[in-house]
Residue, then its C-alpha position, 0 to 999 in steps of 0.5 A: m371766558k373773560r378773554i373771549l368777552f374782552l375780544c368781543l367788546f374790543s371788536l365792538a368798540a373797533f367797529s363802532a369807531s370805524s362806523d363813526t369815521l365812515d359817517s364823518l367822511l361821508s359828511v365831509y364828502d357830501h359837503l365837498i361835492t356840493n361846491p367843488q369849484p374852489y378846488f377847480r379854480l386853484r388848479e386853473a390858477r396853477i395852469d394860468s401861472l404856468r402859461l406866463r412862463p416862456a413857451s418851451p417843452q418843459t412848460h408844455l409838459a408841466i401844463g399837460d401834467e396839470y391838465a391830465p387829470y382835469l381836462c384830457d383834450s388840453a392835456l393831449h394838446h400840450y403833450q403834443l406840443a412838447a413832443q413835437q419839439p426837438t429838445e430832449p429828453f422833454a420831447t420823449e418824456a412828453r410822448l410817453r405821457l401822451i401815450y399813457l394818457l391816450a391809453s387811459i382814455g381809450y385811444y389805444s390805436e393812437g397810443f400804439e401808433d405813437t410808440k413807433h415814434l419813440n427813440r430807444d437810444t434817447i430813452l436809454h441815454y436819458h434814463l427814461l426806461t422806467n417811464y417807457y416800461a410803465t407806459l407800455n405796461h399801461l397801454y397793453g394792460e388797458a387794451a387787454v381789458y377792453s379788447k373784444l377779441e380773446c386772441h388779442r386780449q391774451s396777446y395784450f396781457h402777455c405783453s403787459d406782463r412782459y413790460l411789467d417784469s421789465l419795469l421791476h428790473a428797471y426800477e431795481a437796476s436804477r436803484c429807484v426802489a424808494i420812489p412811491d410808484y415802485y411801492k405802488l407796483r409792488l403793492i398791486l403784485a402783493r395784492n394779486a398774490k393775496q399777500f394782504a399784510h405785505a400789501l398793507a405795509l407797502s400801502d403805508t409806505t406809499l401814503a407816507h410819500a403823499l400829502p393828504g388832499s393831493h392827487p398822489y394821495a388819492i391814487f394811493a388811498y384808492e389802492r389801499a381801498i381795493t386791498y381792503r375790498e379784496m380782504g373782504d373788509s367792507v367798512r375799511f374799503q368804504e373808508w379809504l375809498l372815501r378818503s380817495a374821493i375826498a382827495d380827488v375833490e381837494s386836488g381839483i381833478t375831474d378824472n376821478g374813478s373813486s367817485w363813481m365806485l363810491a356811487e356803486t357802493m352806496y347803491e349796494r348799501g341801499q343809500l339811493d339818495r347818496a348814490h344818485r348824488y355821487i353818480e351825478y357828480s361823476l357824470a358831470n366830471a366825466g362830461f367836463f373831462n371829455a373822455r369817451l371811455r369814461y362814459v363807457q365806464i360810468n354810463p351803465l352804472g348811471v343808468m341803473i342808479n338813475s332808473t332805480y332813483s326815478h322809480r323810487q321817486s315815482v313810487l313816492s309821488h304816487r304814495i304822496t298823491y294817495a296820502l293827499i286823497a286820503v287826507g282830503a277824504l278824512l277831512i270831509v268825514l271830519v266835517l260831516v262828523c262835526i256837523y252831526t255832533i253839533r246837531q246831536n248836542k242841540r238835541l241833548h241840550a234839554l236832556n242835559n238840563k234835566r240831568a243837571e237837576m238830577n245830579r243836584k239831587l244826587s249830590m244832596l243824596n251823596t251828602q246825606l250818605s256821607t253824613l250817614n257814613a260818618s255815624l256808622e261803625e267801620s264793619n262789613l255789615v255797615k259797609e254792605q248797607y252803605i254800598c247797597r244804598y249807594l248803588e240802589v240810589y244810583r240805579d234809581y237815578i239811572s232808571r229815572i234818567t232813562k225814563m226821562a230820556r225816553k220821554a224826551g225822544e231819545k232814539d235808543p234808551d237802552a244804549f243810553m242806559k248802557r252809557e249811564m251804567a258805564e259811567f256808574y262802573r267808572q265812578f265805582d272803579h275810580t273810588f274803589l281803586t283810590l281806596y285800595r290802590n294795590f288791589v289788582t296786584d294783590f289779587n293777581a298774586l292769588l292766581v296762577p300767572e297765566e290766568r291773571i287779570y289786568p285791566k287794559p291801560g286807561e280802563g277801570l276794573t274788569t267784571e271779574l275784578r269788580i265782583f271780587a272788589l265787592i267781595r273785598l268790601g264784604i258783599d259775598s252774596s251772588a244775588k246781591i252782587a248781581e243786583l248791584l251790578c245789573y247782572s243775573p245771579n247765574t252770571i255772577y256765579n259763573y264768574r266767581a267759579r271760573v276765577k276760583n278755578s284759577a286760584l293758587g292753593d286751596r280754591d275753597t279758601f280763595e274768597q276768604r283770602v280775597a276778603k283779607l287783602 
């Protein structure tokens, strides 16, 4: 049992830590995409420094590599310039990279056409077989994914697999198995075979060869994210997808698949604002990168997210409009209520003056009652006489006030009397609860749990509690209680009987127990 509890606590702590990491990475990425221009300027500065070199296939190749993930038209231009030079092996290597880029941006026919100009003798002589097989594997694989005809798709997949096998053999034969691209290739194969532990180990190796914030790191982090997605670990999938997207921004590239995949993930999680920001960033980058295939890939997702976002904004706009209308109506009602209240205050001003006089007389009576109370013995009979006297005086006061209100033109004297009685009850409740602070709790302890009586928050005693409060003070006559509380004796009797039926223990001794609280 302890072991299970420990594992649960450990899993909870790990999930909390992963959640914190995810929130932190989201904050970093949100900040970066608001202003990615400094990173783009760094890449352009590197390109400008390369332009200062003498024109040569090596220079065009280096400039093309800088442009490849940033601006495809310029990359194609410089790869073509390098490929047109007679200098080997740079011309052949440039043509291989040109084909690889053409495949990446959807120009498959141009890529297949350029393969006809590859010189296999040059490839073998300058040990470019791994580049050749990787390029052909990529070309056929991309063509298969986007082929419209099933027969062509199967043929392309077959060729892609054949070049993949050749690529693995070429890596192993050339003893270049320590390079990150080889480990990345093995990682993809292990992932496809559902060998996730091996795939993660290979991912550790690839990431160890890349600097955080670099383009290779973005690629390897993306592959690790896909591995976690295949494993069903959504939290780590999002974490590494974010790391890849952050590295894309920091390396100053615009051909970033992580960003629009991240937008799709945020959309699925219901974070529509983030999804909208991320897809807008992706679309802006796709426009700058200027590759038709990127629009084909991103645009359906962008339409779906933007449509949902626009619909939500429209709904919010309508809600705000309705809310403003409601607030305006409430303000009008409030103004009318204020006007009505002012008029009522003026009508009651004269009555309030008379009530003040009566209150003064009542204060004198209270002083007299206080003097009388000081001279009485502390007994149930004296308390009953005192309470009866006090209530009778107050009732007399209420009756007189009601009569004066009727003479003063009060529209509803009965309602006026109800308000005065409510004030009387409030004063009585406040006084009693001040003297007996625990009465409600102690009284409910004598009742079965499901029948216990509690006043509502902010209110005084209920009718039942008020009746038994008088019993606690020694007034046990239903007729007297009815007279004091302005109820009929039969009503008081029914209240008492209903509460006694809910008593714990002997119901016949319930009222005696209440009197002893």
